N, C-alpha and C positions, 0 to 999 in steps of 0.2 A: 268193706261191704257197705252197700248203700240201700236204703229203703225209701220208697216214695209215698207221700201222702198228698192229699188235695190241699189241706190247710195245716200249717205248722204254727202253733201259738207259742211264743217265747215269753215265759213267765206264767207260773201256775198258781199264783195267789187268787184272791177272789175275783179279780178282773179277768184273768185268763180262764179261770174255771167257769165264769159266767158266759164267756164267748163260746167255750166248748159245749156247755150245757144247751144254750139256745141253738147252736148249729146242730148238735146231735138230736135234739128234739124236733127240729124242723123237718117235716116229712118231704119237703121239696128239695132238701139237701141230701144227697146220697153218697157224698164223698167220704174219704178217710181223714181223721183228725188226729194229730199228735200234739200234745202239750209238753213243752220242754222246760223243766224246772230243776235247777241245781240243788236247791235247799230241800232235801227229802222230807225233813220234819217241819218245814215252814216256820222254823224258829225265828227267823229274822224277817219274815214277810210282813209288809205293812198291815196286812189283814190280821195277823196274829197280835200286833202291838197297837192296834187302834182302840179308841174308846167307843167306837161303834155307834155313834149318834146318827140320827136321820132327821132331816128337817126340810121344810118347804120355804123357809124364810131366806130367799135370794132376791136380788134386784134385777136379774136378767130372765126373760121369759123362758129361754131354753133350759136354764138350770131348774126353774120351777117345774116345767113340764117333765124334765128328766127325773127329778125327785118324786113327783107324783106317780109316775109310771112305776118307779122302783118301789115306792112305799106300798102301792097296791099289790105288787108281787110279794113283798115281805109279809103283808098281812095274810096272804093266802099261801104262805110257804109250806105249811103242813100238808096241803093238798098238792101244790106244784112240785114239791121235792120229796114226795112220799115214794118209798120203795117197798112194795108190799104193805106190811103192817107197820113198817118203820117210819116214824115221823121225825123231822129234824129238831123240833122244839127250840127254835131260835129265841123265844121269849121276848116278844116286843113289850116294852114298857112305854106307854104313850103319855108321859107326864109333860111333854112339851119342851120347847126351847124358850128360854126367857132371856132376851137381850135387854140390857139396861143401858140407857144413854144419858148424856149430858145435854146442855142447851144446844151444842153444835150438832147433835145428832137428830134433833126433833124433826126437822124438815125431811131428812132422808127416811126416817122411820115412817113418817106419815105417807110419803110417796110410795115407799115399798109396800105398805099395808094395802093401799088402793090396788096396786098391781097384783099382789099375791091373792087378795080376795077375789079380784076379777078373774083370776085363773083357777079358782076353786079352793085355794088354801083358806083355812079358818084362822086367820091371824087377827088378834085384837090388840089395841093399844091401851095401856093403863097409865093413869097419872100416878104421881108419888103417893097420893092419898089412897088410890085404889090398890096400889101395890102393897101398901102397909096393911090394909084391911085383909087382903087375900093371903099375904105372907107376912104375918106379924113378927116373925123372927128375922126378917130381912132389913138391913139398914139402908134406907133410901134417902138419907139426909142430903146426900150429894148427887142425887139422881133426878133427872127431869122427866124421863119417860121410860116406859117399858113396852116391849113388843113380845107377845106370847102367842105361840102356836097351840091352839086348842084342838087336839086331835091330829093325827098324822105326823107327829113329831115326838122324838124321845130317843130311845136306845135299844139295842138288842145284842145278841151274842154273835158277833161277826165271825168268830172262828168256826162255830157250828154251821153258819151259812156257807162258808167256804168249803167245808168238808162235805156238806150235803150236795152242793153243786158238783163237786168232783165225783162223788159216788154215782149221782144220776148220769153224768156225762159218760163215765166208764161203763155203766150198765147199758148205755146206748151204743157202745163200741168205740168211744174215744180212748186213745192210749195216752197215759201219763208217763213220760220218760224222765226219770230222776237223774238228769244229766245237764251239763251246762252247754250253751251254744258258744263255742270258742271262736267260731268264724261264721259269717253270713255273707253270701255273695249272690248276685243275680246275673244270669247269662242273658245279655241283651238279644241274642239271636233267638233263643227259645222262650225267654221270659220266665224260665224256671229258676227257683232259688236253690242254693246248696248250703246246708248247715253242717259245719264241722263240729261234732259233739265231743264232749270231754273224755269219752272212752275211746276216741280214735275213729269212731264210725262216722258215716255220712248220712244225712237225711235230706232228701230233695222234696220240694213242695211247689205247687202252683201259686199258692198264696201264703203270705207270712203276716201274722198279727203280732205287733210289738206291744206286749202288756208287761214289760219287764220292770216297771216302776222306776226306781233310781238307776237301774241298769239300762233303761231305755236309750239314753243318749249314746252309749257305747255300741248298742245294737244298730242304731240308726246311722252312726258314723261309718260303720262297715259298708253301708249302702250309699254313702256319699251325702247323707242328710245330717244337718246340724240342728239338734233339738235344744232350745234354751231351757233346759231342765237341770236343776241342781238338787243334791240330797240335803235335806234340812232336818236337823234333830229336834224331836219334840219329847220333852220329859213329862212323864206322868207319875204322880205320887198317890199313894193310897194311905188312908188313915181311918181311925175309928173315933166315934164320938157318941156320947149318951144321947145327944139330941137326935130326934127323928121326926120327919114329916113325910108321910107316905106319898103326899102329892107334890113333893119338891121337884121342880123341873130341872132341866140342864141349864145352868146359869152361865152367862157370859157378861162380863162387865167392861166398861171403857178403860179400866186400868190393866186389862189383859188377863184377868183371872177367868178360868173356867172351872166348874165344879158340878158334879152330879152324884147321886147315890149309886152304889153298886152292891145290891143285896144289903148285908148288915154294915157295910163299909162305905167309903166315899172315894171318888177319883177327883184329882184336881191338878192344875198346872197353870202356867202363864204363857204369854205370847213369846214369839220367836225373838231371840237376841241376835245381834250380828255374829257372835261366835258360834251360833247354832247353824249357820248357813255354810253350805259347801263343805260339810264334814266328810271325813273318810268313810267309804262305803262299809267298812267293818267297825265303825265307832258306834257302839251301842251302850256305852257306859253312861249311866244316869248322873246328873249333876246333883248330888245329895245336898250339898251346901246351899243350893238355891232354895230348897224347901224352907229352911230356917230363916234365911235372909230376905226372901221375897214372897214365897207362896203363903206361908203361915200368917204373916202380918196381914196380907190381903184377905185371907179367909176370916181372920178374927175381926177385921174391920167390917166385912160384909155381913157376917153372922156371928154375933158375940159369943154364942155357945161354942164356936169352934176354937175359942181360946183354950179350952180344956180338951183338945183332941189328943189322940195318941197316934204317932207316926207308925206306919206298918212297913212301908217299903216303896220301891220306885222301879220304873223301867223306862227305857228310851226306845222310840221307834223313829223311822225316817219317813218324811213326806217326799214325794217326787214333785218338787216345787217348780211350777211354771214361772220363770222369771219374766216372761213376756207380759202376762196379765193375770196370773194366778188362776187361770182356767185351763182345762185340759185340751189336748189335741186329739181329736177323734175323727176317724174315717180314713179314706184313701188318700194317697199322695200322688199328685200328677207326675212328679219327676221320677217316681219309682213304681211303675204299674205292678199291681199285685200286692203291694205293701199297704197294711192298714195300721193305724195308730190308735192306741187307747192308753195315753200316757200324760203325765203332768197334772195329776188330779189335785195336788196341793192340799191334801187332807180330806177331800170329799169323796174319794173313790169308793169306799166300802158302802156308803149309802146310795151311790149311783150305779153300782155294778150291775144289777139286773137290767136296768134300762140300757146301759152301754152294751152289755152282752147281746141283748135282743137286737139293737141297732146294727152292730157290726155283723151279726149273723145274717140279717136281712140284706145288708150291703153286699156281702159275699155271695149270697144265694140269688138275689134278684137284681143286683146292681143299683139299688136305690133303697132309701129309707121308706118304710111303710107304717110302722106303728108309732114312731116318734122321729121327727126331723131334727137331726143334730148338725145340720149344715153350718150353723153359726160357730160350731166348735172345730171347723176344718183347719188344718195346718196352713191352708192358703191365706188365712188372715194375717199371718206373720209377714208375708211378702207385701200385702196390702197395707200393713201398718195399722190394722184395725184392732185395737185392744178392747177387750170386753171385761171391764173391771166391775167387781161388786161394790155397791155403795158403802157397805159396812164390811170392814176387813178383819175385825177382831172376833 
């Protein structure tokens, strides 16, 4: 038995849900939408295992514009995602992102700050002395500069955002099918896609949106497209400590440490190791040993009060890492008409999902970007060899 829809979205996490939401809410789009997602509980979705930060501190104009659009949506989420009297309550905490740098980072920080401020972000640079006055608990003895986003940066509840997008999309008629896409093919004569679903049924569609995260390369390969995306494991650790500063930002250091408060606890981790790359798609086992050997020493070095922390637990999630330039592939694909990509976000997806959802919805509905131009993120840049790397990678 076969069912036909106008748009089939493969991957129902925050990215697929955002595309479905913006399509369903667009009064100029009158087609049928189906979201295909194998993981009914979203247990292993990147959206569920993210630290859910949002920032404007990028070095490429398109990423800054994309984040600013998304952040404006997040700030208005209780209105945008309301269903009757129900509000999503995604709880934005705007404590900022604080990037710490050494001598080698000073020039890049200064250049980035000019760009970000020119595009509307409220980024400020802080000397070691200014950092020490503002955050007296922070060890800056080995730091040359700090870059802080004042307003429009912080963290939120990404799982609640995903759920709210789904509920709103469903209320507008989008169907969420808790099935896997075992096969995807395109008939060159009709331009129609056929999806073989895991229950044996078929789904046909005029357009397909690939938002399958780490599963995106497999979906693309069925359509003859090679995506340079690999699964990368990110370990996240939780701990308690008597030390509190309600103004503590999300901290990133040149030795790879990241740390932020999470209610009465903290989240922390370190950068990607070689063994974290190209892991098995079902490998979600945290590396507990790394906390004692690597993360805790870095925490204690940066904040002396963290020497007395109490470890609580850990989880691991996967990034769909773009090996080409660590930036996503977004938009239509010339070689496969009707296919749209929203893949390879390399850890930035949850903060950029509203902007991506709006952009893809406009591209399908109007054949062009209207609210935000994401042409720089086109997959065509691979064939041109045009990499768009961020100046600061940690």
